[in-house]
ChimeraX commands (.cxc) that place a marker at each C-alpha (Angstrom):
marker #1 position -31.43,-25.20,-6.79 radius 0.5
marker #1 position -30.94,-21.50,-6.13 radius 0.5
marker #1 position -31.26,-18.89,-8.86 radius 0.5
marker #1 position -28.43,-16.90,-7.28 radius 0.5
marker #1 position -25.13,-17.38,-9.10 radius 0.5
marker #1 position -22.16,-18.26,-6.90 radius 0.5
marker #1 position -19.61,-15.50,-6.63 radius 0.5
marker #1 position -15.94,-16.35,-7.02 radius 0.5
marker #1 position -13.77,-14.00,-5.01 radius 0.5
marker #1 position -10.38,-13.47,-6.65 radius 0.5
marker #1 position -8.55,-12.54,-3.44 radius 0.5
marker #1 position -7.22,-14.60,-0.58 radius 0.5
marker #1 position -9.49,-14.74,2.45 radius 0.5
marker #1 position -8.42,-13.48,5.86 radius 0.5
marker #1 position -6.58,-16.07,7.93 radius 0.5
marker #1 position -9.18,-15.56,10.68 radius 0.5
marker #1 position -12.17,-16.37,8.46 radius 0.5
marker #1 position -13.72,-19.71,9.38 radius 0.5
marker #1 position -16.66,-21.63,7.93 radius 0.5
marker #1 position -18.40,-24.95,8.45 radius 0.5
marker #1 position -17.20,-25.92,4.96 radius 0.5
marker #1 position -13.64,-25.97,6.27 radius 0.5
marker #1 position -14.56,-28.75,8.69 radius 0.5
marker #1 position -16.38,-30.79,6.07 radius 0.5
marker #1 position -13.70,-30.67,3.37 radius 0.5
marker #1 position -10.72,-30.03,5.66 radius 0.5
marker #1 position -9.56,-27.04,3.65 radius 0.5
marker #1 position -10.72,-23.84,2.03 radius 0.5
marker #1 position -9.24,-22.62,-1.23 radius 0.5
marker #1 position -8.90,-18.83,-0.80 radius 0.5
marker #1 position -9.87,-18.25,-4.46 radius 0.5
marker #1 position -12.96,-20.44,-4.51 radius 0.5
marker #1 position -16.52,-20.06,-3.40 radius 0.5
marker #1 position -17.36,-21.29,0.07 radius 0.5
marker #1 position -19.62,-24.25,-0.73 radius 0.5
marker #1 position -21.03,-24.61,2.77 radius 0.5
marker #1 position -24.23,-22.96,3.97 radius 0.5
marker #1 position -22.50,-19.58,3.85 radius 0.5
marker #1 position -22.29,-19.18,7.60 radius 0.5
marker #1 position -18.86,-17.80,8.53 radius 0.5
marker #1 position -17.31,-16.51,11.72 radius 0.5
marker #1 position -14.14,-14.73,12.75 radius 0.5
marker #1 position -11.59,-16.78,14.67 radius 0.5
marker #1 position -10.43,-13.66,16.44 radius 0.5
marker #1 position -13.86,-12.64,17.81 radius 0.5
marker #1 position -15.60,-16.07,17.65 radius 0.5
marker #1 position -18.58,-14.21,16.23 radius 0.5
marker #1 position -20.20,-13.32,12.92 radius 0.5
marker #1 position -18.73,-9.82,13.30 radius 0.5
marker #1 position -15.04,-9.07,13.01 radius 0.5
marker #1 position -12.91,-6.92,15.33 radius 0.5
marker #1 position -13.99,-3.92,13.23 radius 0.5
marker #1 position -17.68,-4.65,14.08 radius 0.5
marker #1 position -18.42,-5.44,10.43 radius 0.5
marker #1 position -20.21,-8.58,9.21 radius 0.5
marker #1 position -17.91,-11.51,8.34 radius 0.5
marker #1 position -18.27,-13.34,5.02 radius 0.5
marker #1 position -16.08,-14.63,2.21 radius 0.5
marker #1 position -16.59,-11.61,-0.03 radius 0.5
marker #1 position -15.75,-8.97,2.58 radius 0.5
marker #1 position -12.89,-10.58,4.53 radius 0.5
marker #1 position -10.19,-9.70,2.02 radius 0.5
marker #1 position -7.13,-7.44,1.83 radius 0.5
marker #1 position -8.02,-3.84,2.48 radius 0.5
marker #1 position -10.22,-4.54,5.48 radius 0.5
marker #1 position -8.72,-3.03,8.64 radius 0.5
marker #1 position -8.60,-6.34,10.55 radius 0.5
marker #1 position -7.42,-8.51,7.59 radius 0.5
marker #1 position -4.62,-10.97,8.37 radius 0.5
marker #1 position -2.68,-12.51,5.48 radius 0.5
marker #1 position -2.40,-16.30,5.30 radius 0.5
marker #1 position 1.27,-15.99,4.39 radius 0.5
marker link #1:1,2 radius 0.2
marker link #1:2,3 radius 0.2
marker link #1:3,4 radius 0.2
marker link #1:4,5 radius 0.2
marker link #1:5,6 radius 0.2
marker link #1:6,7 radius 0.2
marker link #1:7,8 radius 0.2
marker link #1:8,9 radius 0.2
marker link #1:9,10 radius 0.2
marker link #1:10,11 radius 0.2
marker link #1:11,12 radius 0.2
marker link #1:12,13 radius 0.2
marker link #1:13,14 radius 0.2
marker link #1:14,15 radius 0.2
marker link #1:15,16 radius 0.2
marker link #1:16,17 radius 0.2
marker link #1:17,18 radius 0.2
marker link #1:18,19 radius 0.2
marker link #1:19,20 radius 0.2
marker link #1:20,21 radius 0.2
marker link #1:21,22 radius 0.2
marker link #1:22,23 radius 0.2
marker link #1:23,24 radius 0.2
marker link #1:24,25 radius 0.2
marker link #1:25,26 radius 0.2
marker link #1:26,27 radius 0.2
marker link #1:27,28 radius 0.2
marker link #1:28,29 radius 0.2
marker link #1:29,30 radius 0.2
marker link #1:30,31 radius 0.2
marker link #1:31,32 radius 0.2
marker link #1:32,33 radius 0.2
marker link #1:33,34 radius 0.2
marker link #1:34,35 radius 0.2
marker link #1:35,36 radius 0.2
marker link #1:36,37 radius 0.2
marker link #1:37,38 radius 0.2
marker link #1:38,39 radius 0.2
marker link #1:39,40 radius 0.2
marker link #1:40,41 radius 0.2
marker link #1:41,42 radius 0.2
marker link #1:42,43 radius 0.2
marker link #1:43,44 radius 0.2
marker link #1:44,45 radius 0.2
marker link #1:45,46 radius 0.2
marker link #1:46,47 radius 0.2
marker link #1:47,48 radius 0.2
marker link #1:48,49 radius 0.2
marker link #1:49,50 radius 0.2
marker link #1:50,51 radius 0.2
marker link #1:51,52 radius 0.2
marker link #1:52,53 radius 0.2
marker link #1:53,54 radius 0.2
marker link #1:54,55 radius 0.2
marker link #1:55,56 radius 0.2
marker link #1:56,57 radius 0.2
marker link #1:57,58 radius 0.2
marker link #1:58,59 radius 0.2
marker link #1:59,60 radius 0.2
marker link #1:60,61 radius 0.2
marker link #1:61,62 radius 0.2
marker link #1:62,63 radius 0.2
marker link #1:63,64 radius 0.2
marker link #1:64,65 radius 0.2
marker link #1:65,66 radius 0.2
marker link #1:66,67 radius 0.2
marker link #1:67,68 radius 0.2
marker link #1:68,69 radius 0.2
marker link #1:69,70 radius 0.2
marker link #1:70,71 radius 0.2
marker link #1:71,72 radius 0.2
view
């Protein structure tokens, strides 16, 4: 077991944020921790970097990022 505590992000994730965990559980709760291996990618770029050339992960793909797309 890891000594790193899991971070809960209190904001909705970008609609373009994808993770292997989504395919295992069939859904991702925008307020919860991604319980997969942590590997995420952007649906828009199909890469681990977003359209703004910044790294993609659950903690950084939130409102305020230039390329953020709301789920609503």
